[in-house]
MDTraj code that builds the backbone (N, CA, C; nanometers):
import mdtraj as md
import numpy as np

residues = "UNK UNK UNK UNK UNK UNK UNK UNK UNK UNK UNK UNK UNK UNK UNK UNK UNK UNK UNK UNK UNK UNK UNK UNK UNK UNK UNK UNK UNK UNK UNK UNK UNK UNK UNK UNK UNK UNK UNK UNK UNK UNK UNK UNK UNK UNK UNK UNK UNK UNK UNK UNK UNK UNK UNK UNK UNK UNK UNK UNK UNK UNK UNK UNK UNK UNK UNK UNK UNK UNK UNK UNK UNK UNK UNK UNK UNK UNK UNK UNK UNK UNK UNK UNK UNK UNK UNK UNK UNK UNK UNK UNK UNK UNK UNK UNK UNK UNK UNK UNK UNK UNK UNK UNK UNK UNK UNK UNK UNK UNK UNK UNK UNK UNK UNK UNK UNK UNK UNK UNK UNK UNK UNK UNK UNK UNK UNK UNK UNK UNK UNK UNK UNK UNK UNK UNK UNK UNK UNK UNK UNK UNK UNK UNK UNK UNK UNK UNK UNK UNK UNK UNK UNK UNK UNK UNK UNK UNK UNK UNK UNK UNK UNK UNK UNK UNK UNK UNK UNK UNK UNK UNK UNK UNK UNK UNK UNK UNK UNK UNK UNK UNK UNK UNK UNK UNK UNK UNK UNK UNK UNK UNK UNK UNK UNK UNK UNK UNK UNK UNK UNK UNK UNK UNK UNK UNK UNK UNK UNK UNK UNK UNK UNK UNK UNK UNK UNK UNK UNK UNK UNK UNK UNK".split()
xyz = np.array([
    [-0.1827, 1.6374, -0.6989],
    [-0.1319, 1.7474, -0.6174],
    [-0.2264, 1.7764, -0.5008],
    [-0.3575, 1.7654, -0.5267],
    [-0.4565, 1.7996, -0.4244],
    [-0.4658, 1.6894, -0.3186],
    [-0.4582, 1.5636, -0.3629],
    [-0.4797, 1.4511, -0.2725],
    [-0.3831, 1.4517, -0.1531],
    [-0.2509, 1.4727, -0.1725],
    [-0.1615, 1.4793, -0.0561],
    [-0.1949, 1.5937, 0.0393],
    [-0.2451, 1.7054, -0.0148],
    [-0.2823, 1.8182, 0.0720],
    [-0.4002, 1.7795, 0.1610],
    [-0.4962, 1.7056, 0.1037],
    [-0.6104, 1.6578, 0.1830],
    [-0.5614, 1.5658, 0.2944],
    [-0.4694, 1.4738, 0.2596],
    [-0.4132, 1.3838, 0.3604],
    [-0.3404, 1.4627, 0.4698],
    [-0.2656, 1.5641, 0.4282],
    [-0.1930, 1.6471, 0.5242],
    [-0.2890, 1.7158, 0.6211],
    [-0.3954, 1.7760, 0.5670],
    [-0.4917, 1.8491, 0.6506],
    [-0.5595, 1.7552, 0.7497],
    [-0.6004, 1.6380, 0.7015],
    [-0.6669, 1.5413, 0.7889],
    [-0.5729, 1.4945, 0.8995],
    [-0.4488, 1.4625, 0.8616],
    [-0.3513, 1.4157, 0.9594],
    [-0.3198, 1.5242, 1.0616],
    [-0.3049, 1.6473, 1.0153],
    [-0.2716, 1.7584, 1.1048],
    [-0.3826, 1.7802, 1.2079],
    [-0.5066, 1.7779, 1.1626],
    [-0.6187, 1.7992, 1.2548],
    [-0.6265, 1.6869, 1.3584],
    [-0.6044, 1.5634, 1.3134],
    [-0.6121, 1.4504, 1.4057],
    [-0.5002, 1.4573, 1.5086],
    [-0.3781, 1.4907, 1.4621],
    [-0.2652, 1.4997, 1.5543],
    [-0.2851, 1.6145, 1.6530],
    [-0.3374, 1.7272, 1.6057],
    [-0.3583, 1.8432, 1.6913],
    [-0.4642, 1.8139, 1.7971],
    [-0.5662, 1.7354, 1.7581],
    [-0.6731, 1.7017, 1.8520],
    [-0.6334, 1.5874, 1.9453],
    [-0.5196, 1.5250, 1.9151],
    [-0.4724, 1.4146, 1.9992],
    [-0.5556, 1.2891, 1.9862],
    [-0.6248, 1.2734, 1.8732],
    [-0.7109, 1.1569, 1.8543],
    [-0.6272, 1.0340, 1.8192],
    [-0.6626, 0.9220, 1.8786],
    [-0.5922, 0.7963, 1.8541],
    [-0.6960, 0.6898, 1.8209],
    [-0.6937, 0.6392, 1.6995],
    [-0.7889, 0.5367, 1.6592],
    [-0.7431, 0.4007, 1.7096],
    [-0.8403, 0.3155, 1.7406],
    [-0.8117, 0.1773, 1.7768],
    [-0.8467, 0.0912, 1.6558],
    [-0.7432, 0.0310, 1.5960],
    [-0.7613, -0.0425, 1.4710],
    [-0.7829, -0.1907, 1.4980],
    [-0.8959, -0.2431, 1.4492],
    [-0.9189, -0.3870, 1.4531],
    [-0.8563, -0.4505, 1.3292],
    [-0.8467, -0.5835, 1.3302],
    [-0.7896, -0.6508, 1.2134],
    [-0.8734, -0.6251, 1.0888],
    [-1.0057, -0.6226, 1.1054],
    [-1.0931, -0.5969, 0.9914],
    [-1.0706, -0.4569, 0.9354],
    [-1.0561, -0.3579, 1.0219],
    [-1.0312, -0.2211, 0.9768],
    [-0.8991, -0.2115, 0.9018],
    [-0.7964, -0.2789, 0.9545],
    [-0.6664, -0.2777, 0.8871],
    [-0.6762, -0.3401, 0.7482],
    [-0.7454, -0.4529, 0.7393],
    [-0.7593, -0.5203, 0.6103],
    [-0.8305, -0.4317, 0.5098],
    [-0.9394, -0.3649, 0.5536],
    [-1.0111, -0.2738, 0.4645],
    [-0.9211, -0.1589, 0.4198],
    [-0.8393, -0.1085, 0.5116],
    [-0.7482, 0.0009, 0.4776],
    [-0.6466, -0.0447, 0.3733],
    [-0.5869, -0.1622, 0.3952],
    [-0.4835, -0.2115, 0.3034],
    [-0.5384, -0.2265, 0.1612],
    [-0.6538, -0.2909, 0.1501],
    [-0.7082, -0.3147, 0.0166],
    [-0.7762, -0.1911, -0.0410],
    [-0.8371, -0.1088, 0.0448],
    [-0.8997, 0.0136, -0.0043],
    [-0.7976, 0.1130, -0.0560],
    [-0.6940, 0.1399, 0.0235],
    [-0.5900, 0.2341, -0.0195],
    [-0.5087, 0.1778, -0.1351],
    [-0.4820, 0.0471, -0.1299],
    [-0.4098, -0.0149, -0.2407],
    [-0.4878, -0.0044, -0.3704],
    [-0.6189, -0.0281, -0.3630],
    [-0.7024, -0.0148, -0.4819],
    [-0.7063, 0.1275, -0.5332],
    [-0.7109, 0.2256, -0.4407],
    [-0.7090, 0.3663, -0.4798],
    [-0.5792, 0.4007, -0.5531],
    [-0.4664, 0.3528, -0.5010],
    [-0.3374, 0.3800, -0.5645],
    [-0.3296, 0.3179, -0.7036],
    [-0.3742, 0.1930, -0.7168],
    [-0.3770, 0.1299, -0.8485],
    [-0.4701, 0.2061, -0.9425],
    [-0.5813, 0.2596, -0.8883],
    [-0.6734, 0.3372, -0.9704],
    [-0.6112, 0.4649, -1.0223],
    [-0.5348, 0.5350, -0.9365],
    [-0.4667, 0.6574, -0.9804],
    [-0.3646, 0.6269, -1.0899],
    [-0.2893, 0.5181, -1.0719],
    [-0.1922, 0.4792, -1.1744],
    [-0.2624, 0.4413, -1.3041],
    [-0.3776, 0.3741, -1.2935],
    [-0.4534, 0.3360, -1.4128],
    [-0.5024, 0.4590, -1.4883],
    [-0.5426, 0.5635, -1.4151],
    [-0.5855, 0.6882, -1.4796],
    [-0.4709, 0.7507, -1.5585],
    [-0.3520, 0.7508, -1.4986],
    [-0.2347, 0.8046, -1.5674],
    [-0.2059, 0.7245, -1.6945],
    [-0.2064, 0.5925, -1.6820],
    [-0.1774, 0.5068, -1.7976],
    [-0.2832, 0.5237, -1.9060],
    [-0.4104, 0.5365, -1.8657],
    [-0.5170, 0.5556, -1.9641],
    [-0.5000, 0.6883, -2.0372],
    [-0.4690, 0.7948, -1.9618],
    [-0.4477, 0.9254, -2.0244],
    [-0.3318, 0.9192, -2.1233],
    [-0.2260, 0.8493, -2.0848],
    [-0.1088, 0.8361, -2.1721],
    [-0.1448, 0.7585, -2.2988],
    [-0.2194, 0.6494, -2.2802],
    [-0.2541, 0.5623, -2.3932],
    [-0.3439, 0.6336, -2.4933],
    [-0.4482, 0.7002, -2.4430],
    [-0.5464, 0.7609, -2.5335],
    [-0.4960, 0.8900, -2.5976],
    [-0.3849, 0.9439, -2.5473],
    [-0.3244, 1.0589, -2.6158],
    [-0.2081, 1.0155, -2.7044],
    [-0.1905, 0.8850, -2.7198],
    [-0.0922, 0.8322, -2.8134],
    [0.0520, 0.8476, -2.7713],
    [0.0757, 0.8587, -2.6398],
    [0.2128, 0.8742, -2.5918],
    [0.2668, 0.7383, -2.5488],
    [0.3930, 0.7099, -2.5750],
    [0.4495, 0.5799, -2.5358],
    [0.4691, 0.5697, -2.3850],
    [0.4467, 0.4515, -2.3317],
    [0.4636, 0.4293, -2.1879],
    [0.6097, 0.4432, -2.1440],
    [0.7012, 0.4362, -2.2405],
    [0.8424, 0.4532, -2.2060],
    [0.8700, 0.5939, -2.1525],
    [0.7868, 0.6930, -2.1915],
    [0.8031, 0.8282, -2.1382],
    [0.7760, 0.8324, -1.9880],
    [0.6940, 0.7387, -1.9408],
    [0.6624, 0.7316, -1.7977],
    [0.7647, 0.6505, -1.7205],
    [0.8617, 0.5972, -1.7906],
    [0.9622, 0.5149, -1.7235],
    [0.9319, 0.3669, -1.7271],
    [0.8281, 0.3256, -1.8045],
    [0.7921, 0.1847, -1.8120],
    [0.8639, 0.1165, -1.9275],
    [0.9911, 0.1420, -1.9341],
    [1.0807, 0.0782, -2.0299],
    [1.2145, 0.0574, -1.9611],
    [1.3118, 0.0086, -2.0342],
    [1.4419, -0.0185, -1.9722],
    [1.5298, 0.1052, -1.9649],
    [1.4830, 0.2165, -2.0254],
    [1.5573, 0.3413, -2.0115],
    [1.6810, 0.3488, -2.0980],
    [1.7652, 0.4463, -2.0671],
    [1.8879, 0.4707, -2.1429],
    [2.0004, 0.3836, -2.0872],
    [2.0392, 0.2841, -2.1638],
    [2.1454, 0.1934, -2.1195],
    [2.2749, 0.2222, -2.1945],
    [2.3901, 0.2014, -2.1289],
    [2.4052, 0.1641, -1.9874],
    [2.3615, 0.2787, -1.8962],
    [2.3130, 0.2435, -1.7786],
    [2.2602, 0.3444, -1.6878],
    [2.3702, 0.4383, -1.6407],
    [2.3301, 0.5627, -1.6228],
    [2.4212, 0.6667, -1.5766],
    [2.4849, 0.6256, -1.4434],
    [2.6187, 0.6275, -1.4381],
    [2.6898, 0.5806, -1.3198],
    [2.6555, 0.6640, -1.1966],
    [2.6434, 0.7954, -1.2143],
    [2.6093, 0.8816, -1.1007],
    [2.4749, 0.8435, -1.0417],
    [2.3762, 0.8176, -1.1289],
    [2.2428, 0.7799, -1.0816],
    [2.2473, 0.6469, -1.0068],
    [2.3229, 0.5521, -1.0586],
    [2.3345, 0.4211, -0.9931],
    [2.4008, 0.4365, -0.8565],
    [2.5064, 0.5170, -0.8490],
    [2.5746, 0.5390, -0.7212],
    [2.4832, 0.6095, -0.6204],
    [2.4018, 0.7033, -0.6697],
    [2.3059, 0.7715, -0.5815],
    [2.2080, 0.6706, -0.5228],
    [2.1604, 0.5781, -0.6052],
    [2.0655, 0.4772, -0.5571],
    [2.1314, 0.3841, -0.4556],
    [2.2546, 0.3417, -0.4826],
    [2.3276, 0.2584, -0.3869],
    [2.3540, 0.3349, -0.2574],
    [2.3835, 0.4647, -0.2701],
    [2.4038, 0.5461, -0.1517],
    [2.2776, 0.5549, -0.0679],
    [2.1632, 0.5665, -0.1346],
    [2.0365, 0.5699, -0.0616],
    [2.0136, 0.4397, 0.0136],
    [2.0373, 0.3274, -0.0518],
    [2.0179, 0.1974, 0.0131],
    [2.1080, 0.1856, 0.1356],
    [2.2313, 0.2324, 0.1245],
    [2.3244, 0.2282, 0.2379],
    [2.2731, 0.3120, 0.3544],
    [2.2276, 0.4338, 0.3242],
    [2.1734, 0.5214, 0.4293],
    [2.0473, 0.4620, 0.4911],
    [1.9643, 0.3995, 0.4079],
    [1.8412, 0.3382, 0.4588],
    [1.8738, 0.2253, 0.5560],
    [1.9687, 0.1396, 0.5202],
    [2.0073, 0.0293, 0.6088],
    [2.0679, 0.0819, 0.7387],
    [2.1461, 0.1891, 0.7280],
    [2.2037, 0.2503, 0.8483],
    [2.0939, 0.3047, 0.9383],
    [1.9907, 0.3674, 0.8773],
    [1.8803, 0.4232, 0.9549],
    [1.8015, 0.3115, 1.0233],
    [1.7831, 0.1992, 0.9546],
    [1.7147, 0.0843, 1.0146],
    [1.7936, 0.0333, 1.1346],
    [1.9250, 0.0227, 1.1191],
    [2.0090, -0.0236, 1.2298],
    [2.0009, 0.0736, 1.3473],
    [1.9952, 0.2044, 1.3150],
    [1.9873, 0.3055, 1.4202],
    [1.8551, 0.2963, 1.4962],
    [1.7478, 0.2603, 1.4264],
    [1.6164, 0.2552, 1.4891],
    [1.5891, 0.1218, 1.5593],
    [1.6650, 0.0180, 1.5256],
    [1.6374, -0.1136, 1.5844],
    [1.7633, -0.1837, 1.6327],
    [1.8714, -0.1089, 1.6455],
    [1.9991, -0.1714, 1.6784],
    [2.0179, -0.2063, 1.8245],
    [1.9352, -0.1495, 1.9131],
    [1.9454, -0.1849, 2.0554],
    [1.8058, -0.1851, 2.1164],
    [1.7961, -0.2288, 2.2403],
    [1.6661, -0.2477, 2.3043],
    [1.5878, -0.1176, 2.3145],
    [1.6536, -0.0089, 2.3555],
    [1.5843, 0.1197, 2.3715],
    [1.5320, 0.1711, 2.2382],
    [1.6158, 0.1624, 2.1344],
    [1.5739, 0.2088, 2.0017],
    [1.4577, 0.1251, 1.9495],
    [1.4647, -0.0050, 1.9715],
    [1.3561, -0.0921, 1.9262],
    [1.2247, -0.0571, 1.9955],
    [1.2336, -0.0246, 2.1232],
    [1.1122, 0.0116, 2.1966],
    [1.0552, 0.1433, 2.1441],
    [1.1415, 0.2399, 2.1125],
    [1.0942, 0.3661, 2.0544],
    [1.0264, 0.3414, 1.9199],
    [1.0884, 0.2561, 1.8384],
    [1.0306, 0.2243, 1.7078],
    [0.8987, 0.1505, 1.7233],
    [0.8924, 0.0582, 1.8212],
    [0.7678, -0.0147, 1.8462],
    [0.6558, 0.0813, 1.8842],
    [0.6862, 0.1792, 1.9700],
    [0.5855, 0.2771, 2.0100],
    [0.5393, 0.3608, 1.8907],
    [0.6329, 0.3928, 1.7999],
    [0.5960, 0.4700, 1.6809],
    [0.5001, 0.3901, 1.5925],
    [0.5274, 0.2605, 1.5740],
    [0.4371, 0.1754, 1.4970],
    [0.3010, 0.1659, 1.5658],
    [0.3028, 0.1490, 1.6983],
    [0.1773, 0.1377, 1.7736],
    [0.0957, 0.2659, 1.7628],
    [0.1637, 0.3808, 1.7617],
    [0.0939, 0.5092, 1.7515],
    [0.0251, 0.5244, 1.6165],
    [0.0897, 0.4739, 1.5096],
    [0.0250, 0.4781, 1.3786],
    [-0.1034, 0.3962, 1.3796],
    [-0.1004, 0.2826, 1.4479],
    [-0.2206, 0.2037, 1.4679],
    [-0.2518, 0.1026, 1.3610],
    [-0.2337, 0.1396, 1.2332],
    [-0.2780, 0.0523, 1.1246],
    [-0.1700, -0.0438, 1.0747],
    [-0.0494, -0.0367, 1.1286],
    [0.0583, -0.1242, 1.0820],
    [0.0333, -0.2680, 1.1274],
    [0.0808, -0.3673, 1.0506],
    [0.0519, -0.5079, 1.0827],
    [0.1168, -0.5526, 1.2128],
    [0.0417, -0.6345, 1.2876],
    [0.0908, -0.6875, 1.4148],
    [0.0787, -0.8392, 1.4208],
    [0.0429, -0.9009, 1.3077],
    [0.0306, -1.0466, 1.3027],
    [0.0634, -1.0934, 1.1621],
    [0.0783, -1.2258, 1.1457],
    [0.1114, -1.2816, 1.0146],
    [0.0006, -1.2526, 0.9136],
    [-0.1250, -1.2673, 0.9556],
    [-0.2378, -1.2422, 0.8658],
    [-0.2401, -1.0972, 0.8198],
    [-0.2214, -1.0060, 0.9142],
    [-0.2198, -0.8641, 0.8797],
    [-0.1040, -0.8323, 0.7850],
    [0.0111, -0.8924, 0.8106],
    [0.1264, -0.8658, 0.7245],
    [0.1013, -0.9148, 0.5823],
    [0.0437, -1.0346, 0.5676],
    [0.0165, -1.0877, 0.4337],
    [-0.0805, -0.9978, 0.3577],
    [-0.1794, -0.9403, 0.4263],
    [-0.2699, -0.8453, 0.3618],
    [-0.2001, -0.7127, 0.3326],
    [-0.1085, -0.6741, 0.4204],
    [-0.0348, -0.5488, 0.4037],
    [0.0521, -0.5517, 0.2777],
    [0.0969, -0.6707, 0.2373],
    [0.1818, -0.6820, 0.1181],
    [0.1119, -0.6231, -0.0045],
    [-0.0204, -0.6404, -0.0140],
    [-0.0952, -0.5829, -0.1272],
    [-0.0774, -0.4312, -0.1319],
    [-0.0900, -0.3661, -0.0165],
    [-0.0725, -0.2211, -0.0108],
    [0.0702, -0.1817, -0.0443],
    [0.1671, -0.2600, 0.0042],
    [0.3077, -0.2291, -0.0227],
    [0.3380, -0.2355, -0.1719],
    [0.2851, -0.3376, -0.2394],
    [0.3061, -0.3497, -0.3842],
    [0.2349, -0.2370, -0.4582],
    [0.1117, -0.2069, -0.4161],
    [0.0360, -0.0989, -0.4798],
    [0.1095, 0.0340, -0.4676],
    [0.1645, 0.0607, -0.3478],
    [0.2385, 0.1855, -0.3273],
    [0.3670, 0.1864, -0.4089],
    [0.4401, 0.0756, -0.4052],
    [0.5675, 0.0696, -0.4766],
    [0.5529, 0.0903, -0.6261],
    [0.4467, 0.0363, -0.6843],
    [0.4249, 0.0478, -0.8291],
    [0.3547, 0.1792, -0.8633],
    [0.2423, 0.2047, -0.7987],
    [0.1570, 0.3172, -0.8385],
    [0.2173, 0.4527, -0.8038],
    [0.2766, 0.4649, -0.6845],
    [0.3329, 0.5941, -0.6464],
    [0.4517, 0.6315, -0.7341],
    [0.5270, 0.5330, -0.7801],
    [0.6360, 0.5651, -0.8727],
    [0.5821, 0.6128, -1.0071],
    [0.4756, 0.5489, -1.0552],
    [0.4155, 0.5923, -1.1815],
    [0.3602, 0.7334, -1.1690],
    [0.2893, 0.7615, -1.0603],
    [0.2223, 0.8912, -1.0450],
    [0.3211, 1.0023, -1.0104],
    [0.4013, 0.9807, -0.9043],
    [0.4850, 1.0890, -0.8514],
    [0.6176, 1.1054, -0.9250],
    [0.6700, 0.9991, -0.9788],
    [0.7941, 1.0091, -1.0539],
    [0.7653, 1.0126, -1.2044],
    [0.7139, 0.9020, -1.2574],
    [0.6955, 0.8932, -1.4022],
    [0.6075, 1.0031, -1.4593],
    [0.4891, 1.0229, -1.4002],
    [0.3957, 1.1211, -1.4551],
    [0.4305, 1.2643, -1.4159],
    [0.4403, 1.2911, -1.2854],
    [0.4519, 1.4303, -1.2413],
    [0.5816, 1.4963, -1.2880],
    [0.6929, 1.4230, -1.2811],
    [0.8193, 1.4819, -1.3255],
    [0.8155, 1.5081, -1.4757],
    [0.7661, 1.4108, -1.5524],
    [0.7576, 1.4285, -1.6979],
    [0.6653, 1.5443, -1.7335],
    [0.5511, 1.5508, -1.6661],
    [0.4538, 1.6575, -1.6925],
    [0.5128, 1.7945, -1.6605],
    [0.5734, 1.8083, -1.5430],
    [0.6270, 1.9379, -1.5026],
    [0.7426, 1.9815, -1.5915],
    [0.8213, 1.8864, -1.6391],
    [0.9303, 1.9215, -1.7307],
    [0.8763, 1.9828, -1.8593],
    [0.7676, 1.9260, -1.9091],
    [0.7107, 1.9802, -2.0325],
    [0.6461, 2.1165, -2.0089],
    [0.5899, 2.1351, -1.8895],
    [0.5245, 2.2629, -1.8581],
    [0.6272, 2.3722, -1.8290],
    [0.7296, 2.3379, -1.7505],
    [0.8250, 2.4387, -1.7022],
    [0.9438, 2.4590, -1.7946],
    [0.9772, 2.3576, -1.8750],
    [1.0919, 2.3701, -1.9644],
    [1.2139, 2.2979, -1.9113],
    [1.3282, 2.3234, -1.9729],
    [1.4501, 2.2489, -1.9408],
    [1.5582, 2.3350, -1.8747],
    [1.5242, 2.4562, -1.8325],
    [1.6209, 2.5385, -1.7603],
    [1.6582, 2.4710, -1.6277],
    [1.7775, 2.4991, -1.5746],
    [1.8184, 2.4339, -1.4488],
    [1.7179, 2.4505, -1.3357],
    [1.6606, 2.5725, -1.3206],
    [1.5634, 2.5937, -1.2135],
    [1.4381, 2.5099, -1.2371],
    [1.4013, 2.4944, -1.3663],
    [1.2811, 2.4180, -1.4000],
    [1.3010, 2.2695, -1.3696],
    [1.4199, 2.2193, -1.3981],
    [1.4500, 2.0798, -1.3664],
    [1.4442, 2.0582, -1.2154],
    [1.5017, 2.1540, -1.1403],
    [1.4970, 2.1448, -0.9946],
    [1.3543, 2.1461, -0.9425],
    [1.2705, 2.2342, -1.0002],
    [1.1301, 2.2418, -0.9586],
    [1.0554, 2.1140, -0.9952],
    [1.0891, 2.0555, -1.1107],
    [1.0247, 1.9312, -1.1533],
    [1.0566, 1.8160, -1.0592],
    [1.1720, 1.8220, -0.9952],
    [1.2082, 1.7207, -0.8960],
    [1.1480, 1.7522, -0.7600],
    [1.1527, 1.8797, -0.7201],
    [1.1159, 1.9165, -0.5836],
    [0.9647, 1.9144, -0.5601],
    [0.8856, 1.9628, -0.6553],
    [0.7402, 1.9715, -0.6345],
    [0.6776, 1.8331, -0.6125],
    [0.7047, 1.7337, -0.6982],
    [0.6486, 1.6005, -0.6710],
    [0.7024, 1.5406, -0.5412],
    [0.8309, 1.5655, -0.5112],
    [0.8884, 1.5112, -0.3871],
    [0.8199, 1.5702, -0.2652],
    [0.7925, 1.7017, -0.2695],
    [0.7248, 1.7671, -0.1579],
    [0.5820, 1.7157, -0.1436],
    [0.5102, 1.7026, -0.2557],
    [0.3736, 1.6503, -0.2510],
    [0.3721, 1.5082, -0.1955],
    [0.4690, 1.4285, -0.2368],
    [0.4798, 1.2902, -0.1897],
    [0.5066, 1.2864, -0.0396],
    [0.5953, 1.3738, 0.0071],
    [0.6268, 1.3768, 0.1493],
    [0.5114, 1.4260, 0.2339],
    [0.4429, 1.5311, 0.1875],
    [0.3299, 1.5877, 0.2615],
    [0.2192, 1.4838, 0.2776],
    [0.2013, 1.3988, 0.1767],
    [0.1006, 1.2948, 0.1843],
    [0.1266, 1.1926, 0.2934],
    [0.2491, 1.1923, 0.3476],
    [0.2860, 1.0988, 0.4547],
    [0.2996, 1.1704, 0.5891],
    [0.2342, 1.2852, 0.6043],
    [0.2473, 1.3629, 0.7266],
    [0.1983, 1.2866, 0.8496],
    [0.1072, 1.1917, 0.8295],
    [0.0567, 1.1139, 0.9427],
    [0.1685, 1.0392, 1.0153],
    [0.2842, 1.0233, 0.9505],
    [0.3976, 0.9562, 1.0132],
    [0.4843, 1.0518, 1.0950],
    [0.4563, 1.1823, 1.0876],
    [0.5339, 1.2804, 1.1607],
    [0.6325, 1.3539, 1.0716],
    [0.6828, 1.4688, 1.1230],
    [0.7711, 1.5543, 1.0421],
    [0.9032, 1.4871, 1.0072],
    [0.9600, 1.4105, 1.0997],
    [1.0868, 1.3429, 1.0698],
    [1.0712, 1.2499, 0.9514],
    [0.9609, 1.1764, 0.9498],
    [0.9355, 1.0853, 0.8386],
    [0.9150, 1.1626, 0.7083],
    [0.8461, 1.2771, 0.7155],
    [0.8239, 1.3579, 0.5952],
    [0.9568, 1.4023, 0.5348],
    [1.0495, 1.4481, 0.6193],
    [1.1813, 1.4917, 0.5701],
    [1.2536, 1.3764, 0.5021],
    [1.2515, 1.2586, 0.5645],
    [1.3172, 1.1410, 0.5055],
    [1.2535, 1.1031, 0.3719],
    [1.1195, 1.1083, 0.3676],
    [1.0483, 1.0676, 0.2465],
    [1.0712, 1.1668, 0.1336],
    [1.0755, 1.2962, 0.1649],
    [1.1063, 1.3965, 0.0617],
    [1.2469, 1.3731, 0.0063],
    [1.3431, 1.3454, 0.0950],
    [1.4796, 1.3179, 0.0502],
    [1.4832, 1.1944, -0.0396],
    [1.4114, 1.0896, 0.0008],
    [1.4041, 0.9692, -0.0816],
    [1.3444, 0.9994, -0.2187],
    [1.2357, 1.0783, -0.2197],
    [1.1695, 1.1113, -0.3453],
    [1.2611, 1.1917, -0.4375],
    [1.3413, 1.2812, -0.3812],
    [1.4357, 1.3587, -0.4626],
    [1.5400, 1.2669, -0.5267],
    [1.5928, 1.1732, -0.4492],
    [1.6925, 1.0793, -0.5025],
    [1.6308, 0.9885, -0.6081],
    [1.5086, 0.9414, -0.5836],
    [1.4406, 0.8571, -0.6819],
    [1.4120, 0.9365, -0.8090],
    [1.3697, 1.0623, -0.7920],
    [1.3441, 1.1455, -0.9091],
    [1.4697, 1.1699, -0.9907],
    [1.5823, 1.1906, -0.9220],
    [1.7094, 1.2097, -0.9906],
    [1.7454, 1.0852, -1.0719],
    [1.7260, 0.9688, -1.0109],
    [1.7552, 0.8438, -1.0827],
    [1.6669, 0.8316, -1.2065],
    [1.5391, 0.8638, -1.1932],
    [1.4482, 0.8552, -1.3078],
    [1.4898, 0.9511, -1.4189],
    [1.5262, 1.0742, -1.3831],
    [1.5674, 1.1717, -1.4839],
    [1.6917, 1.1259, -1.5602],
    [1.7859, 1.0647, -1.4893],
    [1.9135, 1.0282, -1.5520],
    [1.9091, 0.8953, -1.6257],
    [1.8103, 0.8101, -1.5952],
    [1.8055, 0.6773, -1.6576],
    [1.6824, 0.6551, -1.7441],
    [1.5711, 0.7223, -1.7116],
    [1.4490, 0.7057, -1.7891],
    [1.3717, 0.5792, -1.7576],
    [1.4009, 0.5139, -1.6464],
    [1.3288, 0.3919, -1.6102],
    [1.2820, 0.3975, -1.4656],
    [1.1689, 0.3310, -1.4396],
    [1.1129, 0.3254, -1.3044],
    [1.1261, 0.1872, -1.2406],
    [1.1614, 0.0863, -1.3182],
    [1.1581, -0.0503, -1.2662],
    [1.2430, -0.0696, -1.1401],
    [1.3685, -0.0239, -1.1368],
    [1.4454, -0.0399, -1.0123],
    [1.3834, 0.0356, -0.8957],
    [1.3230, 0.1517, -0.9225],
    [1.2599, 0.2307, -0.8168],
    [1.1360, 0.1600, -0.7631],
    [1.0569, 0.1002, -0.8523],
    [0.9386, 0.0251, -0.8088],
    [0.9792, -0.0913, -0.7188],
    [1.0830, -0.1622, -0.7602],
    [1.1297, -0.2777, -0.6825],
    [1.1796, -0.2338, -0.5455],
    [1.2598, -0.1284, -0.5424],
    [1.3165, -0.0800, -0.4169],
    [1.2078, -0.0216, -0.3262],
    [1.1168, 0.0559, -0.3834],
    [1.0076, 0.1157, -0.3069],
    [0.9210, 0.0066, -0.2430],
    [0.8862, -0.0960, -0.3212],
    [0.8061, -0.2069, -0.2689],
    [0.8809, -0.2791, -0.1581],
    [1.0102, -0.3028, -0.1774],
    [1.0900, -0.3729, -0.0769],
    [1.0950, -0.2943, 0.0538],
    [1.1079, -0.1620, 0.0450],
    [1.1112, -0.0776, 0.1655],
    [0.9798, -0.0887, 0.2421],
    [0.8670, -0.0816, 0.1693],
    [0.7371, -0.0885, 0.2357],
    [0.7118, -0.2267, 0.2957],
    [0.7490, -0.3327, 0.2218],
    [0.7330, -0.4679, 0.2747],
    [0.8188, -0.4862, 0.3993],
    [0.9415, -0.4355, 0.3960],
    [1.0293, -0.4489, 0.5122],
    [0.9738, -0.3716, 0.6317],
    [0.9139, -0.2544, 0.6055],
    [0.8512, -0.1781, 0.7133],
    [0.7384, -0.2563, 0.7779],
    [0.6562, -0.3235, 0.6953],
    [0.5496, -0.4064, 0.7491],
    [0.6023, -0.5250, 0.8268],
    [0.7103, -0.5848, 0.7764],
    [0.7717, -0.6991, 0.8443],
    [0.8287, -0.6572, 0.9795],
    [0.8909, -0.5408, 0.9823],
    [0.9470, -0.4895, 1.1068],
    [0.8368, -0.4588, 1.2087],
    [0.7251, -0.4027, 1.1594],
    [0.6121, -0.3750, 1.2470],
    [0.5568, -0.5048, 1.3067],
    [0.5402, -0.6062, 1.2236],
    [0.4908, -0.7360, 1.2709],
    [0.5843, -0.7922, 1.3775],
    [0.7137, -0.7819, 1.3538],
    [0.8125, -0.8343, 1.4486],
    [0.8051, -0.7618, 1.5831],
    [0.7949, -0.6277, 1.5787],
    [0.7958, -0.5500, 1.7038],
    [0.6620, -0.5527, 1.7760],
    [0.5526, -0.5389, 1.7007],
    [0.4209, -0.5351, 1.7637],
    [0.3702, -0.6746, 1.7976],
    [0.4029, -0.7720, 1.7149],
    [0.3555, -0.9084, 1.7372],
    [0.4110, -0.9709, 1.8626],
    [0.5304, -0.9291, 1.9028],
    [0.5917, -0.9845, 2.0247],
    [0.5170, -0.9396, 2.1480],
    [0.4401, -0.8314, 2.1381],
    [0.3600, -0.7851, 2.2520],
    [0.2205, -0.8478, 2.2511],
])
top = md.Topology()
chain = top.add_chain()
for i, resn in enumerate(residues, 1):
    res = top.add_residue(resn, chain, resSeq=i)
    for name in ("N", "CA", "C"):
        top.add_atom(name, md.element.get_by_symbol(name[0]), res)
traj = md.Trajectory(xyz[None], top)
């Protein structure tokens, strides 16, 4: 809960001061492996806590869940994928949109702009796809449900609080991105609650991040 707030504060101060870092390939590589290692470390802490307290990993969503999967949850996930593809087309469907998206990637600074950078970025994408689902969905939703109870408001809070923390941690991408990420986190949390599994979410989350890196390489590498 605290870590995303720290990221938010740092990002807000940098944006307010108008500071723009110049990222070298070495800096990007260190960021990819450093942040990826941190994410894997956070997930490892969660798994260790679960293991040493004698709780099954299936409670975290590391099982196949309740089969057959809830149709509403599956449709929600398919709906998200459809909206995501539409948003990608909207951001890269014509020359002007592609240029706006390219400038957004360039402003972030750390996104891959070459084949080497992209291959290193894949480590971070996998780390985020796996670890963030374990921490923000599997752990936080399960934990808050036990703390708050099963009343409708409590279920809503168990979904919204982790989604908000997850979105705030991405403030460096701007408010529009935060809104999109919070919405994604709510849909992913709903799927986890209704199915009890994280595997499809990990796969989809990793694919989204890898595709983002691939798109950055395509747009920035051409320059």
